ROMAR-893966 format. One record per residue (C-alpha): residue in one letter; x negated, y, z negated. Coordinates in pm, whole numbers, plus 50000, padded with zeros to 5 digits. Example, Ala and Ser with C-alpha at 12.3 -4.5 7.8 and 13.67 -1.06 7.14 Angstrom:
residues 2
A487704955049220/S486334989449286/
END
This chain:
residues 308
M513164884552121/A512604925052128/F514724950751997/P515744983252083/I513895013051973/K515885024651662/P515465048251443/I514365056951133/P517635051250835/F519585070450634/G517425073050239/A514155058850392/W511075056650218/D507415060350278/T505615036549975/H501965046550074/H500365079350125/H498445104849954/I497245140249845/F493845156949802/E493725189349725/P490155192349510/E490415229949451/R493345220149254/F491935192449105/P488425183349177/F487515143749313/A485515120349070/E482005114848972/G481025082849151/R483655081749399/H483145060449715/F484145084749949/T485025126449979/P488795133050213/S489315163050344/V492075184650221/A495675169650253/T498515193850066/L501645188549919/Q503335207550141/Q501975188850457/L502785160950278/K506425171550280/D506605182450648/F505075147750755/E507585129750608/S510265154750720/S508955150851101/I509165113751067/G512905113150896/V511955105850579/A513845110950255/H511865098349916/V508285092049855/C506135064649670/I502745083749607/A499535064549563/H496965080049342/G493655090349610/L490915063349434/S488485096849495/Y490265110849158/G489605082048987/P492115069948682/D492485102448584/C495715111248692/T496715145548642/S497595152248975/L499535122149030/L502275135248740/Y501925172648856/Y503325158049239/L505665136349094/A507205168248888/E507275187149194/F509735163649385/N512385161649059/G512625127748977/E513385119249335/A509965104149391/R507955072449271/G504245071049181/I501195043549179/C498295049048935/V495125041948909/I494225035048490/D491425022748315/E493214987748176/I490844991347883/N491375025647741/I494855038047843/T497185036247572/D500975026247534/Q501435063447507/Q500405071547850/L502065040848029/D505195054147842/Q504215089547957/Y503595075248332/H506915053448349/E508895083748246/A507095103748517/G508565075948793/I505115058148799/R505935021748887/S502915002348970/V499005002448927/R496534999949212/L493544983749145/D489884998149275/F488674966049380/F485664990349553/K484335004349223/A484914973749025/K483214955649329/A485414928549376/M486164935349686/N484584902849807/D485044881949437/A487714862549407/E487324859449050/Q486714890148977/Q489744905249162/V491724875448902/R490144885848655/L491404924748739/I494494914748816/R495574897948490/A493964921048300/T496094949048434/A499624924048399/N498394921148038/R498864957248013/L502064959048227/L503894931848094/R505914955847832/W507094979848131/G507474953048384/A510514929748226/G514054930348379/D514334954448669/K511754980648512/G510334979648850/W506014974848774/S503864959349038/I500204952049081/Q498624969149429/I496164955249600/Q494314959149841/Q491654931449974/P490144914750298/N489614883850233/I492704859350358/A490754828950193/Y491564839549845/W495424835049885/K495044798049804/E494174809049457/L496184847749486/R498994826749525/K498834808349177/V497664837248995/A501494858549133/S503514830449008/S502364837348704/L502144870448599/G505824881248557/L505624911148788/P505144912049112/I501744914949364/V501574943849673/L499144940549912/D498504968450094/H498434972850507/M499414935550557/G495934920550391/L493674938250662/V493914908450853/K492684918851193/A494644918651513/P492144902651834/S491374940551912/M489444940051594/A488994904751516/P485204893751606/E484484879951920/G485644847851977/S486934841551643/T490074821751570/P493374840851564/V494074848851191/V497944837551303/E496164798351341/Q494034798551051/P495154777550751/E494484807450520/W497494823450664/Q500024800550558/D499284807850191/L500044845850227/L502834838350350/G503644809450112/A503104834249812/L505674856950002/A508004834350062/D507714824349641/G509204862849599/N506054873149356/V504604889549632/W504944918149821/V503254932650145/K502974971150287/I503724967850675/S501154999850691/A498185016250782/P498274994451176/Y494825010751219/R492664991250986/N494144961951166/S494214971551526/R492024996151737/A495694988652015/D496885024151987/P499065042851960/G501335013851916/F499204986451805/Q500844960152009/D498684928451906/L499604935251575/E503204918151709/Q502814882851548/I500874892951267/V504114921051096/T506774893251268/Q505644862551078/L505184884450743/V508544899150756/R510174867850872/A508254847850557/N510764867950309/P512304899850455/K512914912950150/R509554920450002/V508054941450278/V508314976550282/W506535008650484/G504035029950444/S502315052950657/D498425056650459/W498965094650531/P497395117650569/H494555087650768/T491695078750611/Q488785063650780/R488645027950800/H486245011750572/E484184995250821/D483515029450947/R482215047650597/H478895036650584/L477705063150846/R478745092550572/G477545099450219/S480275096849963/E479985130949899/E480145138150225/V483895147950346/E485385128850610/P487645140450852/F491265121150901/L491885100451180/K494755108951421/I497315084451395/D500745085851675/N502755079251384/Q505955082251573/A504645058851881/W503865036251620/I506695029151455/D508905028951795/T507115000951836/L507474982751518/S511174986551547/T511334971551872/W510134938451688/L512534936351360/G516604935551398/D518884959551221/E518764940650878/E515164934950838/W514574972850964/N517274986750693/D515604964150442/L512254976250526/W512635012850493/V515675015350214/N516734985250026/N513444970749991/P511605001749868/Q514165008249602/T514434978549423/L510464973349395/Y510055005449273/D513305008549069/Y515255034849191/H518615032049109/K520175070449211/
END
């Protein structure tokens, strides 16, 4: 069923984007890529241009576990924003986590790249459990702490579904699980929605312990600007549990992972040029009014513990 194009609702959230100001906050040594500059003011201008009222800032992996920049940016929003940090789960102190919570941080982003875990299910599980053990004090009740992951292996969801059910706090999956629409899938491959492992991811959403970000469509599809071949993937994710999906821009649109090998880790990458409004318009025609409002407003308020 096709729905009419809908505007972004009042009170909308962008739950995944970055700020890169290396002159003010230098990038970490040993980073796996070096982004171009994307300033706080540019972020505010972007969000205003599409009609977003609230932001949840994802700490850039190029900064490593030093969240000085994230704390600074959150303070600039005067308590109206939320943050997703990166931590060293062994060495971070409870005092630091208390500070993060007070600043508005409600999620920990795991760096599977640095841990060489992108294609290692056992290492992913180890990192998830170790991080959860540090966060349970802040994740109980309505505190809203979660663990955010980005991983491309749909076959891992059979095990990750079990892990999510036993953590005591949610797992948030970036970028629609990085599953590939026809325009990006290997030639001759079975469509992802017909693969049995797809049901494990949908089941994890239905269980209620996993959330998914409808974000960065260019990491799943090359059918820009509207990414129409993502329709089945998006609608099946949303219908699996409409209360467990949130929207993210992934602004300022860093390069696709599969294209990153073309340059060294310290060579400055240009950003991709994405027509965000065309993508938002397309997405709006796939969802009903309640689903649309939940995606943008109600669900992120719940996930990131925003009750104002």
